[in-house]
Residue, then its C-alpha position, 0 to 999 in steps of 0.5 A: m509607578s508614577q508615585f516614585f517619580k517626579k511629575t516631570i518624568q515620562t512614562t515611555l511605552v516601547i511598541f516593539g515592531c511586529t512580524f505576522l508568520v503563516q503556519s504554511c509558509a510558501k519558502k519554508k526549508d526542513v532543517v533536520a529529521e531526527e530518527p526516533s529511538p530504536t529501543t523503548p520510549v526513554s522518560p527520566t524513569n527509562p533513560a537512554p541506552g548508557g544512561l550519560p548526562v547531558e551535562r558532562n564539562s568539569a563542575n565550576a564549584n566545590y559543592s556537593p550535590a544535595f543527592a546522586g544525580q542532581t548535577r549530572i542526571a542521565g541523559v534522555i532521547t525523545a522516541t518520536r521522529i521530529r522534524s525543524t522547520i525554518l519559516t523565515s529568516a528576516l527576521t531582526a532581533p526577534w524578542g517574543i512569540a505568541a499563537l494568534p487564533d487564526g493559526r497566524f503567529l505575532v513575533t516582537e523585535k527589538a527594532g521597534s519605534v518608541y512611543y510615550w505619552d506626556p502628562v503619563v495615562s498609566p498605561s495597563g493591559m494591552t492587546f492587538y485586534s485581530s478581527d474583521r469584524i471592525q475592519e478599520w480595527r484591524n491590527n491596531l494595538f489597544i490600551g488600558a489607561l488608568s490615570g487617563m481614564h481611557i482606552i486607547r487605540l493605536v494605528i501602526e504602520n510599517n513598525t510606527v505608530i501614525g494615529e491615536e483614539r481615546l476612546l470612553a474618556t467620558e465614562s471617568q474609569r481607571f481601565r484595567d484590562i482589555t481583550q478581543g472576544i471570540d465574536g470580535a467585539m472588544y472587552a474591558i475591565t476597569d478599577q471601579g468594578r465595570l466590564y464594557k463591551i465595545d462592539r459596532e452597533 
């Protein structure tokens, strides 16, 4: 993207604050348990009794549907008994959620910190390190740098970057993406066709 902007424009990278949620939370709260339908399981081909559409408000346009049921399709009901549980109410403007390999969840929040590079490093793929194989890396953020030609390691505490390390800077490679393997090592690919494994000795 940098070719579309003047060199004086700074590239910014917003690093959102993160909250880890375990699947079994001591203060979880069951919100609602829905009873299953007493009839046969419903589906798009077996709609709920009565077949009333979910959307029943007056149309806000005069366009005619292309086919019957296009905009007022029959409603359905889940036959399986379901339950929703509040795991926490302490999130600040949550923005996204992803499941981690160890069963926890990573939730990003809009209230975060801003970290940028000048000159630009053209950040590409990134990942959090969640393994115990290299203890000092745990929960650090790793980012591939294209024009920077290195891998960035950011140490984050209390939603703020407190340290940066540049890895493989002598390789002169444009690092396109990086990920953590199931063995706890980091793996990175480059525009020049290389696949790196980064692990302890």
